[in-house]
C-alpha positions as CSV (number, residue, x, y, z in Angstrom):
1,M,71.7,107.5,119.2
2,V,75.3,107.5,117.6
3,I,78.6,108.0,119.5
4,L,80.8,110.4,117.8
5,T,85.2,110.4,117.9
6,L,87.5,112.7,117.1
7,N,91.2,112.3,116.4
8,C,92.8,115.5,115.5
9,G,96.5,115.8,114.5
10,S,98.6,118.3,113.5
11,S,97.2,118.7,109.8
12,S,94.2,115.5,109.9
13,A,91.1,114.8,111.6
14,K,89.8,110.8,111.6
15,Y,86.4,109.9,112.4
16,Q,84.4,107.0,113.4
17,V,80.5,106.8,113.9
18,Y,79.0,104.4,116.4
19,D,75.1,103.7,116.7
20,W,75.5,102.7,120.2
21,D,71.9,100.9,119.4
22,K,73.4,97.9,117.5
23,K,76.1,97.8,118.5
24,E,78.3,98.2,115.4
25,V,80.6,100.9,113.8
26,I,78.6,102.7,110.7
27,T,81.1,105.3,109.4
28,V,84.7,105.5,109.4
29,G,86.9,109.1,107.9
30,L,89.5,111.0,107.6
31,V,90.9,114.5,106.7
32,E,94.2,115.0,105.5
33,R,96.1,118.4,104.3
34,I,94.7,120.5,106.9
35,G,96.2,123.8,106.4
36,L,97.6,123.8,103.0
37,E,96.7,124.1,99.9
38,Y,93.7,122.0,99.4
39,S,92.7,119.3,102.0
40,T,91.3,115.6,101.3
41,I,88.4,114.0,103.1
42,E,87.5,110.4,102.7
43,Q,84.5,108.5,104.2
44,K,83.3,105.4,104.3
45,T,80.0,104.5,104.9
46,L,78.0,100.8,106.0
47,G,75.6,100.1,102.5
48,K,77.1,103.6,101.1
49,E,79.7,104.5,98.8
50,T,83.0,105.6,99.5
51,Y,82.9,109.4,99.3
52,E,86.5,111.2,98.5
53,A,86.9,114.5,97.7
54,K,89.2,117.7,97.8
55,F,88.6,120.6,100.2
56,S,89.7,124.2,101.3
57,A,90.1,123.4,105.0
58,P,92.8,125.9,106.1
59,T,91.7,125.0,110.2
60,H,90.2,122.3,112.2
61,K,87.1,123.9,112.2
62,E,86.1,123.8,108.2
63,A,87.6,120.6,108.2
64,I,85.2,119.6,111.2
65,D,82.5,121.8,110.0
66,L,82.7,119.5,106.1
67,V,82.4,116.5,108.4
68,L,79.7,117.2,110.7
69,K,77.7,117.9,107.1
70,M,78.3,114.9,105.2
71,L,77.6,113.0,108.4
72,V,74.0,113.9,107.5
73,D,74.3,114.6,103.4
74,E,71.5,112.0,102.2
75,K,73.7,110.3,100.2
76,Y,76.8,109.9,101.5
77,G,75.6,110.5,105.7
78,C,75.3,108.0,108.8
79,I,72.2,110.4,110.0
80,K,69.8,112.1,109.4
81,D,70.5,114.9,112.0
82,L,73.4,116.0,114.3
83,S,70.7,115.7,116.9
84,E,71.9,111.6,117.0
85,I,75.1,112.5,118.4
86,G,74.6,111.4,121.8
87,A,78.4,112.2,122.5
88,V,81.7,113.0,121.4
89,G,85.1,111.8,122.1
90,H,87.9,113.2,121.6
91,R,91.4,111.7,121.5
92,F,93.8,113.5,124.1
93,L,97.5,112.7,124.4
94,H,98.7,113.9,127.3
95,G,96.6,114.7,130.6
96,G,99.6,114.9,133.2
97,E,99.5,114.2,136.6
98,K,96.1,116.3,136.8
99,F,93.5,114.2,134.6
100,K,93.5,110.4,135.4
101,K,90.9,109.2,133.3
102,S,89.2,110.5,130.5
103,T,86.1,113.1,131.4
104,L,83.5,115.9,130.1
105,V,85.2,119.2,129.0
106,D,83.6,122.1,130.5
107,D,85.5,125.7,130.1
108,K,87.4,125.3,133.3
109,I,88.8,121.9,132.3
110,L,89.7,123.3,128.7
111,E,92.0,126.0,130.9
112,E,93.4,123.7,132.6
113,L,94.0,121.4,129.2
114,K,96.1,124.1,127.4
115,E,97.9,124.7,131.0
116,L,99.3,121.6,129.6
117,I,100.1,122.4,126.1
118,P,104.1,122.0,127.0
119,L,104.0,118.2,127.9
120,G,102.9,117.7,124.3
121,P,103.7,120.5,121.8
122,L,103.4,118.4,118.6
123,H,100.0,117.7,118.9
124,M,97.9,118.7,121.8
125,P,97.1,122.1,119.9
126,A,95.6,119.8,117.3
127,N,93.6,117.8,120.4
128,I,91.7,121.3,121.9
129,T,91.5,122.6,118.5
130,G,89.2,119.8,117.7
131,I,87.3,120.7,120.9
132,E,86.6,123.6,120.7
133,V,85.6,123.3,117.5
134,A,83.0,120.7,117.7
135,R,82.6,122.3,120.9
136,K,81.2,125.3,119.0
137,L,79.5,123.7,116.7
138,M,77.8,121.0,118.7
139,P,77.4,123.4,122.4
140,N,74.4,120.7,123.3
141,V,76.5,117.2,123.1
142,P,78.7,116.6,125.7
143,Q,82.1,116.2,124.8
144,A,84.7,113.6,126.5
145,I,88.7,114.2,126.3
146,V,89.8,109.7,126.1
147,L,93.0,110.5,127.3
148,D,96.7,108.7,126.2
149,T,98.2,108.9,129.5
150,A,95.2,107.7,131.4
151,W,95.6,103.9,131.6
152,H,99.4,104.6,132.9
153,Q,98.2,106.0,136.3
154,T,98.9,102.7,138.4
155,M,102.3,102.5,137.6
156,P,104.2,102.2,141.4
157,D,106.5,106.0,141.6
158,E,109.5,103.3,141.4
159,A,108.4,102.8,137.5
160,Y,107.9,105.9,136.6
161,M,110.2,108.5,138.5
162,Y,113.2,109.1,136.6
163,A,116.9,109.2,138.9
164,L,116.8,112.9,138.1
165,P,116.7,116.2,140.8
166,Y,113.4,115.0,142.3
167,E,112.3,119.4,141.9
168,W,112.2,118.8,138.9
169,Y,109.2,116.5,139.5
170,E,107.6,118.7,141.9
171,K,108.1,121.3,139.3
172,Y,107.7,120.6,136.3
173,N,105.8,117.2,136.4
174,V,109.2,115.4,135.2
175,R,108.5,111.6,135.4
176,R,107.5,108.1,132.7
177,Y,103.8,109.2,131.7
178,G,103.4,106.4,128.9
179,F,101.2,106.8,125.5
180,H,99.2,104.2,123.7
181,G,96.6,103.7,126.7
182,T,93.5,103.4,125.1
183,S,95.0,100.3,122.8
184,H,97.2,99.0,125.7
185,L,93.5,98.7,127.8
186,Y,91.6,96.9,124.5
187,C,94.4,94.7,124.3
188,A,94.8,93.8,128.2
189,K,90.8,93.2,128.9
190,R,91.2,91.0,125.5
191,A,94.0,89.3,126.1
192,A,91.9,88.6,129.5
193,V,88.9,86.7,127.6
194,L,90.9,84.7,125.5
195,L,92.9,83.4,128.5
196,G,89.2,83.2,130.2
197,K,90.8,85.0,133.4
198,E,89.0,87.7,134.7
199,N,91.3,90.9,134.3
200,K,92.4,91.0,138.0
201,D,94.7,87.3,137.4
202,T,96.2,88.7,134.5
203,N,99.5,89.1,133.2
204,V,100.3,90.0,130.0
205,I,103.0,92.1,128.1
206,I,101.9,94.5,125.2
207,L,103.3,95.4,122.6
208,H,102.0,97.9,120.2
209,I,104.1,98.5,116.7
210,G,103.2,101.1,115.1
211,N,105.0,104.0,113.4
212,G,105.1,104.9,116.8
213,A,105.4,101.5,119.0
214,S,105.3,101.3,123.0
215,A,105.9,98.6,125.3
216,C,103.4,97.5,128.7
217,A,104.0,95.1,131.4
218,V,100.3,94.4,132.9
219,K,100.2,92.6,136.0
220,N,97.3,91.8,137.5
221,G,95.3,94.2,135.1
222,V,97.1,97.2,135.5
223,S,99.6,99.1,134.2
224,I,103.2,98.3,136.4
225,D,105.5,100.0,133.4
226,T,105.4,101.2,130.0
227,S,108.3,102.2,127.1
228,M,107.2,105.2,126.5
229,G,108.1,108.4,129.1
230,L,107.4,111.7,129.6
231,T,107.0,111.8,126.4
232,P,106.1,109.3,123.3
233,L,110.0,109.6,122.1
234,E,111.3,107.0,124.9
235,G,111.8,103.4,125.2
236,L,111.6,100.7,121.5
237,V,112.6,101.7,117.9
238,M,110.5,103.1,116.3
239,G,109.5,104.4,112.8
240,S,111.2,107.6,112.9
241,R,112.1,108.2,116.2
242,S,115.1,107.2,118.5
243,G,113.7,105.3,121.1
244,D,116.1,104.4,124.5
245,M,119.8,106.3,123.9
246,D,122.5,108.3,126.0
247,P,121.6,111.2,126.6
248,A,124.5,112.9,127.2
249,I,124.4,112.5,122.5
250,I,122.4,115.5,122.7
251,P,125.4,117.8,123.8
252,Y,127.8,115.8,122.1
253,I,126.3,116.9,118.7
254,S,125.6,119.5,119.8
255,N,129.1,120.9,120.8
256,N,130.3,119.4,117.6
257,T,127.6,120.0,114.7
258,G,126.2,123.9,116.5
259,L,123.1,122.3,116.5
260,T,120.5,123.7,118.4
261,V,118.0,121.9,121.1
262,S,115.0,122.5,119.1
263,E,116.9,120.8,116.1
264,M,118.4,118.0,118.1
265,D,114.7,117.2,119.3
266,T,113.4,117.7,115.5
267,I,115.6,114.9,114.6
268,L,115.5,112.9,117.3
269,N,111.4,112.7,116.5
270,K,111.4,113.0,113.0
271,K,114.4,112.1,111.1
272,S,115.7,109.0,113.9
273,G,114.0,105.6,114.3
274,L,114.4,103.1,111.2
275,V,114.2,106.3,108.9
276,G,117.4,107.6,110.4
277,I,119.8,104.0,110.0
278,C,118.0,103.1,106.5
279,G,116.4,106.2,105.0
280,K,112.8,104.0,105.2
281,Q,110.2,103.8,107.7
282,D,107.5,102.0,107.0
283,R,108.3,98.2,107.6
284,R,106.9,96.8,104.4
285,D,109.4,99.1,102.4
286,V,112.3,98.1,105.0
287,K,111.5,94.8,105.3
288,A,111.9,94.6,101.3
289,A,114.8,96.4,100.9
290,A,116.8,94.2,103.5
291,D,115.2,90.8,101.2
292,E,117.0,92.3,98.1
293,G,120.1,92.9,99.8
294,D,120.4,96.0,101.8
295,K,122.6,95.8,105.1
296,R,121.2,99.0,106.3
297,A,117.8,98.3,106.4
298,D,118.6,94.9,107.6
299,L,120.2,96.6,110.6
300,A,117.3,98.6,111.4
301,T,115.3,95.4,111.6
302,R,117.2,93.6,113.7
303,M,117.8,96.5,116.2
304,E,113.8,97.3,116.3
305,A,113.1,93.9,117.1
306,Y,116.3,92.9,119.3
307,R,114.6,96.5,121.2
308,I,111.4,94.6,121.5
309,K,113.1,91.6,123.4
310,K,114.9,93.1,125.5
311,Y,111.8,95.1,126.7
312,I,109.8,91.2,127.2
313,G,112.8,90.2,128.8
314,A,112.7,93.1,131.0
315,Y,108.7,93.5,132.0
316,T,108.9,89.5,133.0
317,A,111.5,90.0,135.7
318,A,109.6,93.0,136.3
319,I,105.6,91.0,136.3
320,G,107.4,87.6,137.5
321,K,105.2,84.7,135.8
322,I,103.0,86.4,132.8
323,D,100.2,84.5,131.3
324,A,100.6,86.0,127.6
325,I,102.6,88.2,124.7
326,V,100.5,90.7,122.8
327,F,101.5,92.3,119.7
328,T,99.0,94.9,118.1
329,A,98.4,97.6,116.0
330,G,100.2,97.7,112.1
331,V,103.0,96.2,112.7
332,G,102.5,94.0,115.1
333,E,99.2,92.5,113.4
334,M,101.2,92.8,110.0
335,G,104.9,92.4,110.7
336,D,105.0,88.5,111.1
337,H,109.3,89.0,110.1
338,I,109.3,91.6,113.1
339,R,107.6,88.7,116.4
340,E,109.4,86.3,114.7
341,L,112.6,87.9,115.8
342,A,112.0,89.5,118.6
343,T,111.0,86.3,120.3
344,E,113.7,84.5,118.6
345,G,115.5,83.0,121.8
346,L,113.0,82.9,124.6
347,E,111.8,79.7,125.2
348,S,114.2,79.4,128.4
349,I,111.2,82.1,129.6
350,G,108.9,80.1,128.3
351,I,107.5,81.7,125.1
352,K,107.7,80.1,121.7
353,L,106.8,80.8,118.8
354,D,105.4,78.8,116.3
355,K,106.6,79.9,112.8
356,K,103.9,78.6,110.5
357,K,101.2,79.4,112.6
358,N,103.0,83.4,113.0
359,A,103.0,83.6,109.5
360,L,99.8,82.7,108.8
361,S,98.9,85.4,111.2
362,H,98.5,88.5,108.7
363,C,95.0,89.6,109.1
364,R,93.7,93.0,111.1
365,N,89.9,91.3,111.1
366,A,90.4,88.5,113.5
367,E,92.3,87.5,116.9
368,T,94.5,85.1,116.9
369,V,97.1,83.2,118.1
370,I,100.9,82.0,117.2
371,S,102.9,80.4,120.0
372,A,103.3,77.1,119.7
373,D,101.2,74.3,121.6
374,D,102.6,73.4,124.1
375,S,104.3,77.1,124.8
376,P,103.6,77.9,128.6
377,V,102.9,81.4,127.6
378,K,100.4,82.2,124.7
379,I,101.4,84.8,121.9
380,F,98.6,86.7,120.4
381,V,98.0,88.9,118.1
382,I,95.0,91.3,119.2
383,P,94.0,93.6,116.2
384,T,93.8,96.8,118.4
385,D,90.1,99.0,119.0
386,E,91.4,103.1,120.2
387,E,87.8,104.4,118.5
388,L,85.9,101.4,120.5
389,V,87.0,102.2,123.7
390,M,87.3,106.3,123.2
391,T,83.3,105.5,122.0
392,E,82.4,103.9,125.6
393,D,83.7,105.8,127.8
394,A,82.6,109.3,125.6
395,H,78.9,107.1,126.2
396,A,79.6,105.9,129.7
397,L,79.8,109.8,130.9
398,M,77.0,111.3,129.3
399,D,75.0,108.2,130.8
400,G,76.8,109.3,134.6
401,T,78.2,106.1,134.3
402,Y,81.5,105.7,134.3
403,D,84.3,105.0,136.4
404,V,88.4,104.3,136.1
405,H,88.9,101.2,134.1
406,T,88.9,98.4,137.2
407,N,86.1,99.9,138.3
408,F,84.1,99.6,134.9
409,H,82.8,96.4,133.1
410,Y,83.6,97.8,128.7
411,T,82.1,95.4,125.9
412,F,84.3,93.8,124.6
413,E,85.4,91.9,128.1
414,D,82.2,90.1,126.8
415,P,83.3,86.3,125.8
416,D,80.3,86.4,123.7
417,Y,81.5,90.3,122.4
418,V,81.9,90.3,118.2
419,N,83.0,93.6,116.4
420,K,79.8,93.2,113.6
421,A,82.3,94.8,110.5
422,R,85.8,93.0,111.4
423,A,83.4,90.1,112.0
424,R,81.9,90.5,107.6
425,A,85.7,91.1,106.3
426,L,87.3,88.1,107.9
427,V,84.8,86.1,106.2
428,E,86.1,87.2,103.0
429,N,89.9,86.5,104.8
430,L,89.4,83.3,105.5
431,K,87.7,82.0,101.9
432,K,91.3,83.6,100.1
433,N,93.3,82.1,103.0
434,P,91.0,78.9,104.7
435,E,94.0,77.9,107.3
436,L,93.6,81.5,109.1
437,E,90.6,79.8,111.2
438,R,93.1,76.8,113.1
439,I,94.7,79.8,114.7
440,I,91.8,81.9,115.5
441,A,92.2,82.8,119.2
442,V,88.8,82.2,121.1
443,P,87.6,82.2,124.7
444,P,88.5,79.2,126.7
445,K,84.5,78.1,126.9
446,K,83.6,78.2,123.7
447,A,83.9,75.5,121.6
448,S,84.7,77.0,118.1
449,C,84.9,80.5,116.9
450,S,81.3,81.8,116.2
451,I,82.9,82.9,113.2
452,K,82.8,79.5,110.9
453,G,80.8,79.1,108.0
454,G,80.3,83.0,108.0
455,K,77.8,83.4,110.9
456,C,78.7,86.8,112.9
């Protein structure tokens, strides 16, 4: 049996197939440019050639229809028949206050999800379309939604409420919800493993730094605060989003320029952040420009790191004693310069980076420890795996064994857990960079890395 996961964006559909019996990813794929003049698909199946093509996909229906055909394709596919799919897990942006954990979708649930569209108008229509299309094409397969907001449902009201008229919360559900929940869940539980602690005894700060970025304070294994709010706009400086700002800027600029609320919303989400400061949002481009003397690129980098540092300090105060800082997602996993700047000067609160270790950690196939040996607080780089969380939730819902994460055990919580695809890739990484091995994080009960010598 396999589990299919779908992550439908406004013009894309990312998918993965997981062999449940072998506990291994066997296919990953991406459809882009849905709704444009032509669409593209790239599919990689274990042991087979990569499939790439252009095709016509006016809507997500045509895109998902092709995806399902390619999964059973004799040359490029991974299964013989769609009946091998046991469940489909859909990434869903926003559950509001109605959905506090992953759930199976039926007609009633689908209508309730549509009522939440105003909370995420940029993402949720595509999320819903993906569910509708998958249900139609696979009517007998259980469909599950895995919500970005569910992980943060443990926040106390003093953390999630805004100091706004209370009736806005009562009538319009205005509060902090938080996002990147599946990533924060995965990293929190992996950090507990690497620390050799129970989840309920683990206190960490997770920094999911990608084009979108968020910080999460985890106390006793659950989220108690996060940087994103009602929408994914609040918080850290991001690729094209402003993050925290004085809301009075909006009427001030509107009054001076005549920009509408809708136009301001577009600017704050798509034309601010790093791209607003220096015209670039890919951190590699920003760093290259800064290294060549571009003052705005340098400013953008320092602003991003400074905002992260402020959240580390704030969340340390909120949690009390912390066990570890975790960097994850594209920039968190590969941006050593951001990690260094964001942790610089934090020795007074027990956070001490080892610059040499940090510079070595350029690998998305291993969990590494980049803190100094004498640092009271560990600093980990943990490659996230949101798809695995989606897969396990979907399987458990299908199987009737699912529960909220505090009562549920994921396979990656086991000290012996190995991501087979990453393990194979890590062997090649170690051939090119043998020094990487010395910073690989190992659960305390293990004497040595299970990947050493190429053994997976």
